[in-house]
C-alpha positions as CSV (number, residue, x, y, z in Angstrom):
1,X,20.3,-85.2,-313.0
2,X,23.9,-84.5,-312.9
3,X,25.9,-86.1,-310.3
4,X,28.8,-83.9,-308.9
5,X,31.7,-85.6,-307.5
6,X,33.8,-84.2,-304.9
7,X,37.6,-83.5,-305.2
8,X,38.9,-81.5,-301.9
9,X,35.5,-80.5,-300.6
10,X,34.1,-80.0,-297.4
11,X,31.9,-82.9,-296.3
12,X,28.8,-80.9,-295.6
13,X,25.6,-80.1,-297.7
14,X,24.7,-76.9,-298.8
15,X,21.0,-76.8,-297.8
16,X,18.2,-75.5,-299.3
17,X,15.7,-72.8,-297.7
18,X,12.5,-74.6,-296.6
19,X,9.5,-74.0,-294.8
20,X,7.4,-76.0,-292.4
21,X,3.7,-76.7,-292.4
22,X,1.5,-73.8,-292.6
23,X,-1.7,-76.2,-292.7
24,X,-1.0,-78.4,-289.9
25,X,-3.5,-77.8,-286.9
26,X,-6.3,-76.9,-289.1
27,X,-8.3,-79.8,-289.3
28,X,-10.6,-81.9,-286.9
29,X,-9.5,-85.6,-286.1
30,X,-12.8,-86.7,-285.0
31,X,-13.2,-89.1,-288.0
32,X,-10.8,-91.8,-288.2
33,X,-10.0,-93.8,-291.4
34,X,-8.2,-96.5,-289.8
35,X,-8.1,-99.8,-291.8
36,X,-10.3,-98.1,-294.3
37,X,-10.3,-95.7,-297.6
38,X,-13.7,-94.3,-297.1
39,X,-15.6,-93.0,-294.5
40,X,-19.1,-91.8,-294.4
41,X,-20.0,-88.8,-292.2
42,X,-23.7,-88.4,-291.2
43,X,-25.0,-85.0,-290.1
44,X,-28.5,-84.6,-288.4
45,X,-31.2,-82.5,-290.1
46,X,-33.1,-79.7,-287.8
47,X,-36.9,-79.4,-287.6
48,X,-39.3,-76.5,-288.7
49,X,-40.7,-74.6,-286.4
50,X,-44.4,-73.9,-286.0
51,X,-46.9,-72.2,-283.9
52,X,-48.1,-73.8,-280.6
53,X,-51.8,-74.2,-280.8
54,X,-53.3,-74.7,-277.4
55,X,-56.8,-74.1,-279.2
56,X,-56.7,-77.2,-281.1
57,X,-59.2,-80.3,-279.7
58,X,-57.6,-82.9,-282.5
59,X,-54.5,-83.5,-283.8
60,X,-51.0,-81.9,-282.5
61,X,-50.7,-79.0,-280.6
62,X,-47.4,-78.7,-281.8
63,X,-47.6,-78.7,-285.5
64,X,-47.2,-81.0,-288.3
65,X,-45.0,-84.0,-287.3
66,X,-42.1,-84.3,-289.9
67,X,-39.9,-87.1,-289.8
68,X,-36.2,-86.1,-288.6
69,X,-34.0,-86.8,-291.8
70,X,-30.2,-86.9,-292.3
71,X,-27.2,-86.1,-294.5
72,X,-24.8,-88.5,-295.7
73,X,-21.1,-87.5,-296.8
74,X,-18.8,-90.0,-298.3
75,X,-15.1,-89.2,-298.1
76,X,-12.7,-91.7,-300.0
77,X,-8.9,-90.9,-299.5
78,X,-7.2,-90.6,-302.8
79,X,-4.2,-88.8,-303.3
80,X,-1.6,-91.5,-303.7
81,X,2.1,-90.4,-304.2
82,X,5.5,-91.9,-304.2
83,X,9.1,-91.3,-304.6
84,X,12.1,-93.6,-305.5
85,X,15.5,-93.1,-305.6
86,X,19.2,-94.6,-305.8
87,X,22.1,-93.7,-304.2
88,X,25.0,-95.5,-306.4
89,X,28.0,-97.0,-303.8
90,X,30.5,-95.6,-305.9
91,X,29.3,-91.7,-306.1
92,X,28.4,-91.8,-302.5
93,X,32.0,-92.8,-301.6
94,X,33.2,-90.2,-304.0
95,X,31.0,-87.6,-302.5
96,X,32.2,-88.3,-298.9
97,X,29.3,-90.2,-297.6
98,X,27.1,-86.7,-297.8
99,X,24.1,-88.5,-299.1
100,X,23.2,-90.3,-296.2
101,X,20.1,-91.8,-296.6
102,X,18.7,-90.6,-293.7
103,X,19.4,-86.9,-294.8
104,X,17.8,-87.5,-298.1
105,X,14.3,-88.8,-296.6
106,X,14.6,-85.7,-294.2
107,X,15.4,-83.3,-297.2
108,X,12.9,-85.1,-299.5
109,X,10.0,-84.5,-296.4
110,X,11.4,-81.1,-296.0
111,X,11.6,-79.5,-299.5
112,X,9.1,-81.8,-301.3
113,X,6.2,-83.3,-299.4
114,X,5.3,-80.9,-297.0
115,X,5.2,-78.1,-299.6
116,X,3.4,-80.5,-302.1
117,X,0.6,-81.4,-299.1
118,X,0.0,-77.8,-297.9
119,X,-0.6,-76.5,-301.7
120,X,-2.9,-79.6,-302.1
121,X,-5.0,-79.0,-298.8
122,X,-5.5,-75.1,-299.5
123,X,-6.5,-76.3,-302.9
124,X,-9.3,-78.4,-301.6
125,X,-10.4,-75.8,-299.1
126,X,-10.8,-73.1,-301.6
127,X,-12.7,-75.5,-304.0
128,X,-15.0,-76.3,-300.8
129,X,-15.7,-72.6,-299.7
130,X,-19.2,-72.5,-299.0
131,X,-18.7,-68.3,-299.0
132,X,-17.1,-66.8,-302.2
133,X,-16.3,-63.6,-303.4
134,X,-15.3,-62.8,-306.9
135,X,-13.6,-60.3,-308.7
136,X,-11.9,-59.1,-305.8
137,X,-8.5,-57.0,-305.8
138,X,-7.1,-55.9,-302.4
139,X,-5.3,-52.3,-302.3
140,X,-3.8,-50.8,-299.5
141,X,-6.9,-48.5,-299.1
142,X,-9.4,-51.2,-299.3
143,X,-7.7,-54.3,-297.6
144,X,-8.8,-54.2,-294.2
145,X,-12.3,-53.3,-295.1
146,X,-12.4,-56.3,-297.5
147,X,-11.0,-58.5,-295.0
148,X,-13.4,-57.2,-292.2
149,X,-16.3,-57.8,-294.8
150,X,-15.3,-61.5,-295.4
151,X,-15.5,-61.8,-291.9
152,X,-18.7,-60.0,-291.0
153,X,-20.2,-62.5,-293.9
154,X,-19.1,-65.7,-292.3
155,X,-20.5,-64.0,-288.8
156,X,-24.1,-63.5,-290.8
157,X,-23.6,-67.6,-291.7
158,X,-23.3,-68.2,-288.1
159,X,-19.9,-69.3,-288.2
160,X,-18.1,-68.7,-284.7
161,X,-15.7,-66.1,-284.7
162,X,-13.0,-67.6,-282.6
163,X,-10.4,-69.8,-284.4
164,X,-10.4,-68.2,-288.1
165,X,-7.3,-68.4,-289.9
166,X,-6.2,-66.3,-293.0
167,X,-4.0,-67.6,-295.7
168,X,-2.8,-65.0,-297.7
169,X,0.3,-64.9,-300.2
170,X,3.4,-62.9,-299.5
171,X,2.8,-60.3,-302.3
172,X,-0.9,-59.8,-301.4
173,X,0.5,-59.3,-297.6
174,X,2.2,-56.6,-298.3
175,X,-0.7,-54.5,-298.7
176,X,-2.0,-55.3,-295.3
177,X,1.2,-54.4,-294.0
178,X,0.9,-50.7,-295.7
179,X,-2.6,-50.6,-295.1
180,X,-3.9,-47.1,-294.6
181,X,-6.6,-48.4,-292.4
182,X,-5.1,-49.3,-289.2
183,X,-8.3,-50.4,-286.9
184,X,-8.4,-53.9,-286.4
185,X,-5.3,-54.9,-287.0
186,X,-3.9,-56.4,-284.0
187,X,-0.3,-57.0,-283.5
188,X,0.3,-57.6,-287.0
189,X,4.1,-56.9,-287.1
190,X,5.0,-59.0,-284.1
191,X,7.5,-61.8,-285.0
192,X,6.1,-65.5,-286.2
193,X,5.7,-67.9,-283.6
194,X,3.7,-70.3,-285.4
195,X,4.8,-71.2,-289.0
196,X,4.1,-68.3,-291.4
197,X,1.9,-66.7,-288.6
198,X,2.4,-62.7,-288.9
199,X,-0.2,-61.6,-286.2
200,X,-3.9,-61.0,-286.1
201,X,-6.6,-58.9,-288.0
202,X,-10.5,-58.4,-286.8
203,X,-9.7,-61.6,-284.4
204,X,-8.1,-63.8,-287.5
205,X,-4.7,-65.6,-287.6
206,X,-2.7,-64.4,-290.2
207,X,-0.7,-66.8,-292.0
208,X,1.5,-65.4,-294.8
209,X,2.4,-68.2,-297.3
210,X,4.7,-67.9,-300.3
211,X,2.3,-66.9,-303.6
212,X,2.3,-70.1,-305.1
213,X,0.9,-72.0,-302.1
214,X,-2.4,-70.0,-302.7
215,X,-4.7,-71.7,-305.2
216,X,-4.9,-70.0,-308.8
217,X,-7.1,-67.1,-308.7
218,X,-7.7,-67.3,-305.0
219,X,-6.3,-63.7,-303.1
220,X,-7.3,-64.7,-299.9
221,X,-8.8,-67.4,-297.7
222,X,-10.2,-67.5,-294.6
223,X,-10.9,-71.1,-292.5
224,X,-12.5,-72.1,-289.1
225,X,-10.5,-74.9,-287.8
226,X,-12.2,-78.3,-287.5
227,X,-14.6,-77.4,-290.8
228,X,-12.4,-80.0,-292.9
229,X,-10.6,-83.4,-292.2
230,X,-7.0,-84.2,-293.7
231,X,-6.4,-88.1,-293.3
232,X,-3.1,-89.8,-293.6
233,X,-3.7,-93.3,-294.7
234,X,-0.2,-93.9,-295.5
235,X,3.4,-92.5,-294.5
236,X,5.9,-95.1,-295.3
237,X,9.3,-94.1,-295.8
238,X,12.1,-96.8,-296.0
239,X,16.0,-97.0,-297.1
240,X,16.6,-100.3,-298.6
241,X,20.7,-100.6,-298.3
242,X,20.8,-103.8,-300.6
243,X,19.0,-103.8,-303.5
244,X,19.7,-106.3,-306.7
245,X,19.8,-103.4,-309.1
246,X,22.0,-101.6,-307.9
247,X,25.3,-101.1,-305.8
248,X,24.2,-99.1,-303.4
249,X,20.4,-98.3,-301.5
250,X,17.4,-97.3,-302.4
251,X,15.2,-94.3,-300.7
252,X,11.7,-95.2,-301.2
253,X,8.3,-93.4,-299.9
254,X,4.7,-93.3,-300.3
255,X,2.0,-91.3,-298.8
256,X,-1.9,-91.7,-299.3
257,X,-3.7,-88.6,-297.8
258,X,-6.3,-86.3,-298.7
259,X,-8.4,-83.4,-297.7
260,X,-12.2,-82.9,-297.5
261,X,-14.6,-80.0,-296.2
262,X,-17.6,-81.3,-294.2
263,X,-20.5,-80.1,-296.4
264,X,-22.3,-78.9,-293.2
265,X,-19.7,-76.9,-292.1
266,X,-18.3,-75.2,-295.6
267,X,-19.8,-71.8,-294.5
268,X,-16.4,-72.0,-292.4
269,X,-14.2,-71.4,-295.3
270,X,-14.2,-67.9,-297.4
271,X,-12.6,-67.8,-300.8
272,X,-11.8,-64.3,-302.6
273,X,-11.3,-64.5,-306.1
274,X,-9.6,-62.4,-308.2
275,X,-11.8,-63.3,-311.4
276,X,-15.3,-63.0,-312.2
277,X,-18.2,-66.0,-311.3
278,X,-18.0,-68.6,-313.7
């Protein structure tokens, strides 16, 4: 990586564009990974219904006795990433001290870690979707109906209408903004208040994200809050001001995290794919 030494230059760094996280606040905090890498989540099964038989004189009038079962999902945090960079004292002095270690860590978080985590989570959510549609192609003529049809399928699977979030890439979102049908589009043109939020459609909060944030082959994703967990086991960022191998400082970081869709709530995710079903 080239090092640009300053001559008569400003002591201000020209920052690159960055985005805040578009997935924070989407996940349930019900389960804790404190001190462990694996959590087992149990859900209780339901019981079948029987006709009550009041004429029965032997046996149970309530029907056949069924043992109440349960389902267990085991989740192990596995995505372990790190970075390791040096700030040579000679270079740092020549560059008017603009490589302050705290600024390096902030920049690394804003421009590398947050986008990586958002993309990782969206991929995991798409992989765990309980409802899927294939060969989906959006146009300005069909986009509103397609989104409402997706919402209706979620409702038909008993997913509550509240707290649904639509993720769609910038290019596909243009078709929403230019849609011929405007019924059910609520305040879509309002200024964003939350990261990436561009109003609501049919009660769904719309989050427009860069195209490369969307999982490959996924046209849009609808996620109800709380259907997944995104544990963070380790978030360790540090500056080593004295290092035996270099004259200068070392900036290091590690984060261990993951994202899991709760198996009993997977119908709370709808993924529309551009390709045909495998």
